[in-house]
N, C-alpha and C positions, 0 to 999 in steps of 0.2 A: 401086174405082179412080177412078170419077167423083168421089166424095166427097173423096178425097185430092187430086185435081187441083183441085177447086173451092176447097178450103181453102188449098192452096198458093198459088193465084192471089190469094186474099184476103190471105194473109200477105205476099206480095211486093208487094202494092199497098195495104198497110194504111194508108197516108197518105190513101187515097181511100175506105176502108170504115170506117164508124163502129161497126158491129156486125152480128150476124146473129140471126135468130129464125126458125128453120125446123124444127128437130127437136123431138120430144116424147119423153119417157121410155118411154111405152107407149101402146097402143091407138090406132093410126093408121098411115097409109101412111109417115109419116116417123118412126116410133118407133125408138128405139135398143135396145129389148129385144124379144125374142121372147115369145110368150104364156107360155112356161114361165119367164120372167124371165132367161133366158140372154142375154148381149149379142149383138147383131147385129154384122156386120162394120163397119158405120159407127160403132158405139160405140168400137171400138179406134182407128179413124182419128181420130175426134174427140178422143180423149185426147191424141194427139200434139200437137194444136194448142191445146187448152184447158188442158193441164197441161205447158207447155213447159219446156225446160231453160234454165238461166240460166248465162251465161258472163261471167266477169270476167277482167281481166288488165291488164298494164302493158306498154308498148312502150318500150324504151330503146335507146340507141346502145351501141357497144362499151365505152364507159367507164361504162356503167350510169346514164347521165343520161337522164331521161325525155324522150320526144319528143311534142310536142303536134301536134294536127291530122293524125295518121297515119290514113289511110283503111283501114278494115277492111270489105271488100266481099264479099258473097255472090256467087261467080262466076256469070256469066250471068244475074244477076237485078238488080233495082232496090232492093236492100237494102244500105244503107251506114251505118256508124257511124264516128265519129271520136274519137280520143283527146282527153282534156282537157289542160289545161296541165301536169298531173302525169304525163302519159302513160297515164292509166287509161282503160279502156273497160268497158262493160257492155251486154249485150243478151240478149234471150230468143229462143229458136229452137225450132221444132217438133222432135220426136224422130225425126229421119231423117238419113241420111248427107248431109252438107253440105260443100261445098268453098269455102274462103275465100281471098281474096288480101289481103295486107297491103302497102300502098304508101305511100311518102313520097318527095317530090322529093329527089334527091341521094343516095338510099339504094337498095340492092338490095332487090327485092321478094321476098316469100315467098308460096307457096301451101301451104295445109295443109288436111287433112280432119279433120272432127270428126263422130263418130257418137254424138250425145247420147242419153241415156235419158229417158223421161218423168220429170218432176220432178227431173232431175239438176242438180247444181251443179258447175261446172267453173271452174278457174282456168287460163288459158293465157297465158303470158307470152312475149314475143318480144324479141330484140335485132336491130336492123338495122345492117348494115355499110354504110359509105359506098361509093358506086359507085366502081369502080376502086381499091379499097383492097387487093384481094387476099384479102379475107375474105368469107365468105358470111353472109347473114342467116339466122337460125334461131330456131325455138321453143326455149326452154331448160327448160321443164317443163310438164307437164299434170297437174293434180291433180283427181281426182274426189272430192268431199266429200259428206257427208250433209247439209250445210247451210252457209250462209254465216255467218261470225262478224260 
Protein backbone atom coordinates (compact mmCIF):
# COMPACT_ATOMS: atom_id res chain seq x y z
CA UNK A 1 0.00 0.00 0.00
CA UNK A 2 2.87 2.38 0.84
CA UNK A 3 4.58 1.63 -2.48
CA UNK A 4 1.38 2.29 -4.43
CA UNK A 5 0.81 5.59 -2.59
CA UNK A 6 4.41 6.66 -3.17
CA UNK A 7 4.28 5.88 -6.89
CA UNK A 8 0.87 7.54 -7.24
CA UNK A 9 2.23 10.75 -5.70
CA UNK A 10 5.17 10.63 -8.08
CA UNK A 11 2.82 10.09 -11.04
CA UNK A 12 0.56 13.01 -10.08
CA UNK A 13 3.59 15.25 -9.58
CA UNK A 14 5.65 13.91 -12.48
CA UNK A 15 6.52 17.44 -13.56
CA UNK A 16 8.63 17.61 -10.38
CA UNK A 17 10.17 14.09 -10.46
CA UNK A 18 12.91 13.21 -12.94
CA UNK A 19 13.13 9.54 -12.01
CA UNK A 20 13.54 6.99 -9.27
CA UNK A 21 16.25 4.51 -8.37
CA UNK A 22 15.26 2.61 -5.26
CA UNK A 23 14.32 -1.02 -5.98
CA UNK A 24 16.56 -3.90 -6.95
CA UNK A 25 15.45 -7.15 -8.56
CA UNK A 26 16.82 -9.46 -5.85
CA UNK A 27 19.02 -9.69 -2.74
CA UNK A 28 18.26 -6.68 -0.60
CA UNK A 29 15.68 -4.96 1.57
CA UNK A 30 14.25 -3.25 -1.53
CA UNK A 31 14.23 -6.35 -3.74
CA UNK A 32 11.25 -7.01 -5.97
CA UNK A 33 11.65 -10.81 -5.80
CA UNK A 34 11.58 -13.29 -2.94
CA UNK A 35 14.53 -15.69 -2.54
CA UNK A 36 12.55 -18.30 -4.53
CA UNK A 37 12.28 -15.75 -7.39
CA UNK A 38 8.53 -15.28 -6.94
CA UNK A 39 7.44 -11.63 -7.15
CA UNK A 40 6.91 -9.60 -4.00
CA UNK A 41 3.81 -7.41 -3.68
CA UNK A 42 5.85 -4.34 -4.62
CA UNK A 43 6.69 -5.97 -7.97
CA UNK A 44 3.03 -5.98 -9.04
CA UNK A 45 2.55 -2.42 -7.84
CA UNK A 46 5.61 -1.31 -9.80
CA UNK A 47 4.22 -2.90 -13.00
CA UNK A 48 1.17 -0.60 -12.84
CA UNK A 49 3.43 2.43 -13.11
CA UNK A 50 6.36 1.14 -15.14
CA UNK A 51 4.14 -0.51 -17.78
CA UNK A 52 1.32 2.04 -18.00
CA UNK A 53 -1.74 2.01 -20.21
CA UNK A 54 -1.84 4.37 -23.18
CA UNK A 55 -5.01 6.33 -23.98
CA UNK A 56 -5.71 8.24 -27.20
CA UNK A 57 -8.82 9.93 -28.48
CA UNK A 58 -10.55 12.84 -30.15
CA UNK A 59 -12.97 15.39 -28.74
CA UNK A 60 -15.53 16.87 -31.15
CA UNK A 61 -18.66 18.97 -31.02
CA UNK A 62 -22.10 17.64 -32.01
CA UNK A 63 -21.27 18.29 -35.70
CA UNK A 64 -18.14 16.12 -35.35
CA UNK A 65 -15.85 19.15 -35.66
CA UNK A 66 -12.69 18.75 -33.55
CA UNK A 67 -12.35 20.91 -30.46
CA UNK A 68 -8.93 22.30 -29.55
CA UNK A 69 -7.70 23.03 -26.02
CA UNK A 70 -10.25 20.80 -24.31
CA UNK A 71 -9.02 19.97 -20.81
CA UNK A 72 -8.90 16.31 -19.80
CA UNK A 73 -8.18 16.20 -16.09
CA UNK A 74 -7.67 13.42 -13.61
CA UNK A 75 -10.33 14.26 -10.99
CA UNK A 76 -8.89 15.47 -7.65
CA UNK A 77 -5.33 15.38 -8.98
CA UNK A 78 -2.89 17.68 -10.72
CA UNK A 79 -2.77 15.73 -14.00
CA UNK A 80 -4.13 17.57 -17.05
CA UNK A 81 -3.76 17.11 -20.80
CA UNK A 82 -5.30 19.27 -23.51
CA UNK A 83 -6.44 18.43 -27.00
CA UNK A 84 -4.46 19.69 -29.97
CA UNK A 85 -5.88 21.73 -32.88
CA UNK A 86 -7.36 18.53 -34.35
CA UNK A 87 -9.11 17.63 -31.08
CA UNK A 88 -6.68 14.78 -30.41
CA UNK A 89 -5.20 13.83 -27.06
CA UNK A 90 -2.83 11.14 -25.78
CA UNK A 91 -1.53 10.24 -22.35
CA UNK A 92 -0.27 7.32 -20.31
CA UNK A 93 -1.76 6.27 -16.98
CA UNK A 94 -1.03 3.65 -14.34
CA UNK A 95 -3.19 0.53 -14.40
CA UNK A 96 -5.73 1.49 -11.74
CA UNK A 97 -9.29 2.83 -11.66
CA UNK A 98 -9.21 6.50 -12.65
CA UNK A 99 -11.88 9.20 -12.93
CA UNK A 100 -11.48 11.89 -15.58
CA UNK A 101 -13.34 15.10 -16.32
CA UNK A 102 -13.52 16.59 -19.82
CA UNK A 103 -14.11 20.35 -19.83
CA UNK A 104 -14.28 23.12 -22.39
CA UNK A 105 -15.70 26.64 -22.05
CA UNK A 106 -19.20 26.89 -23.48
CA UNK A 107 -19.79 23.11 -23.46
CA UNK A 108 -21.29 20.62 -21.03
CA UNK A 109 -18.65 18.71 -19.07
CA UNK A 110 -18.26 14.94 -18.85
CA UNK A 111 -16.94 12.74 -16.08
CA UNK A 112 -15.90 9.23 -17.03
CA UNK A 113 -14.14 6.30 -15.39
CA UNK A 114 -11.41 4.23 -17.00
CA UNK A 115 -10.02 1.02 -15.52
CA UNK A 116 -6.95 0.39 -17.68
CA UNK A 117 -4.89 -2.77 -17.71
CA UNK A 118 -1.10 -2.98 -17.63
CA UNK A 119 0.24 -2.24 -21.13
CA UNK A 120 -3.32 -1.60 -22.35
CA UNK A 121 -4.06 0.58 -25.37
CA UNK A 122 -7.34 2.45 -25.39
CA UNK A 123 -9.13 4.85 -27.68
CA UNK A 124 -11.78 6.95 -25.99
CA UNK A 125 -13.55 9.60 -28.02
CA UNK A 126 -15.98 12.23 -26.79
CA UNK A 127 -18.44 14.68 -28.19
CA UNK A 128 -19.28 17.81 -26.25
CA UNK A 129 -22.65 19.50 -26.45
CA UNK A 130 -22.92 23.28 -26.14
CA UNK A 131 -24.19 24.52 -22.80
CA UNK A 132 -27.98 25.06 -22.82
CA UNK A 133 -28.35 23.14 -26.10
CA UNK A 134 -30.63 20.52 -24.59
CA UNK A 135 -28.09 17.81 -25.46
CA UNK A 136 -25.69 16.03 -23.14
CA UNK A 137 -21.99 15.54 -23.76
CA UNK A 138 -21.00 11.90 -24.00
CA UNK A 139 -18.28 9.41 -24.79
CA UNK A 140 -19.19 7.70 -28.04
CA UNK A 141 -16.84 4.74 -28.02
CA UNK A 142 -14.20 2.99 -26.02
CA UNK A 143 -11.96 0.55 -27.83
CA UNK A 144 -9.36 -1.63 -26.18
CA UNK A 145 -6.78 -2.73 -28.68
CA UNK A 146 -3.70 -4.90 -28.64
CA UNK A 147 -1.64 -2.01 -29.94
CA UNK A 148 -1.78 1.33 -31.65
CA UNK A 149 -1.59 1.58 -35.40
